C-alpha positions in Angstrom: -9.6 0.6 0.5 -9.8 -2.2 -2.0 -12.5 -0.2 -4.1 -10.2 2.6 -4.3 -7.5 0.5 -5.6 -9.6 -0.7 -8.3 -10.6 3.1 -9.2 -7.1 4.1 -9.3 -6.2 1.0 -11.6 -8.9 1.7 -14.0 -8.0 5.3 -14.0 -4.2 4.5 -14.5 -5.0 2.0 -17.2 -7.3 4.5 -19.2 -4.4 7.2 -18.8 -1.9 4.6 -19.9 -4.0 3.6 -22.7 -4.3 7.2 -24.1 -0.7 7.8 -23.5 0.5 4.4 -25.2 -1.6 5.0 -28.2 -1.2 8.7 -28.7 1.1 10.0 -31.3 3.0 7.1 -32.8 0.1 4.7 -32.0 2.2 1.6 -31.8 4.0 2.1 -28.2 1.5 -0.6 -26.9 2.9 -3.4 -29.1 5.9 -4.5 -27.1 4.3 -5.1 -23.7 1.1 -6.5 -25.4 3.2 -8.9 -27.4 4.9 -10.0 -24.2 1.6 -10.5 -22.4 0.4 -12.4 -25.4 3.3 -14.8 -25.6 2.9 -15.2 -21.7 -0.6 -16.0 -21.7 -0.9 -18.0 -25.1 2.2 -20.0 -25.4 1.2 -21.4 -28.7 1.9 -17.8 -30.2 5.4 -18.2 -29.4 5.9 -20.0 -32.8 4.9 -17.0 -34.9 7.2 -15.0 -36.9 6.8 -11.9 -34.6 7.4 -13.8 -31.7 10.7 -15.3 -33.1 12.5 -11.9 -32.8 11.4 -11.6 -29.1 12.5 -15.1 -28.4 15.8 -14.5 -29.6 16.7 -12.1 -26.8 17.3 -13.4 -23.1 15.8 -10.2 -21.6 12.4 -10.8 -23.3 12.4 -14.5 -22.8 12.9 -13.8 -19.2 10.3 -11.1 -19.0 7.9 -13.6 -20.7 8.4 -16.0 -18.2 7.9 -13.4 -15.5 4.8 -12.3 -17.2 3.3 -15.8 -17.3 3.8 -16.2 -13.7 2.5 -12.7 -12.9 -0.6 -13.4 -15.2 -1.5 -16.5 -13.6 -3.1 -14.7 -10.8 -5.5 -13.0 -13.1 -6.1 -14.5 -16.6 -6.1 -12.0 -19.3 -8.8 -12.8 -22.0 -7.5 -11.5 -25.3 -7.1 -14.4 -27.7 -8.3 -12.4 -30.6 -6.2 -9.5 -30.1 -3.2 -11.6 -29.4 -3.8 -13.7 -32.4 -4.2 -10.8 -34.9 -1.1 -9.1 -33.3 1.2 -12.0 -33.3 0.5 -12.9 -36.8 1.5 -9.7 -38.3 4.5 -9.6 -40.6 7.6 -9.0 -38.4 8.7 -6.2 -40.8 5.4 -4.6 -40.5 5.3 -4.2 -44.2 2.1 -3.6 -46.1 0.2 -1.9 -43.0 -2.1 1.0 -44.0 -1.6 4.2 -42.2 -3.1 4.1 -38.7 -3.4 0.4 -38.7 -2.3 0.3 -35.0 -4.5 2.9 -34.0 -7.5 1.1 -35.4 -6.4 -2.1 -33.6 -6.2 -0.3 -30.4 -9.6 1.1 -30.8 -11.0 -2.2 -31.7 -9.3 -3.9 -28.9 -9.9 -1.1 -26.3 -11.2 -3.2 -23.5 -8.5 -6.0 -23.7 -5.8 -3.3 -23.8 -7.2 -1.6 -20.8 -7.1 -4.7 -18.8 -3.5 -5.8 -19.7 -2.3 -2.2 -18.9 -3.7 -2.8 -15.4 -0.9 -5.5 -15.1 1.8 -3.4 -16.8 4.4 -4.4 -14.3 3.8 -7.8 -15.5 4.6 -7.1 -19.2 6.9 -4.2 -19.5 10.7 -5.3 -19.5 12.7 -3.9 -16.6 15.6 -1.6 -17.0 18.6 -3.9 -16.3 20.6 -0.8 -14.8 17.6 -0.2 -12.3 18.7 -3.7 -10.7 21.9 -1.9 -9.4 20.0 1.0 -8.0 19.1 0.9 -4.6 
């Protein structure tokens, strides 16, 4: 049963990775940025992080992700450093920058998407459903 869960998680991550990087190519940035700030608190001082840290919903989700990711460390320091040190306005990026970045860090991204429930902000309206 445990092996089946692992296979399902790997398949789900590969499908999610394809979906998250298809087309726009930048849909993975927000959940990965949240995971980066959760896993590497020193990156919360970057300009890109400052926008997230101003919003209570993201601060709350970063803390939830920190606790969630403690179960299983996510090793992606190079990815996180590169992503979080980008200009917040994302100016001067060449076309396809995020697609190339996603390809470069494919294995790191695949492992974080196994923990997508840790990193993706929940819809506040869903709390009232029940």
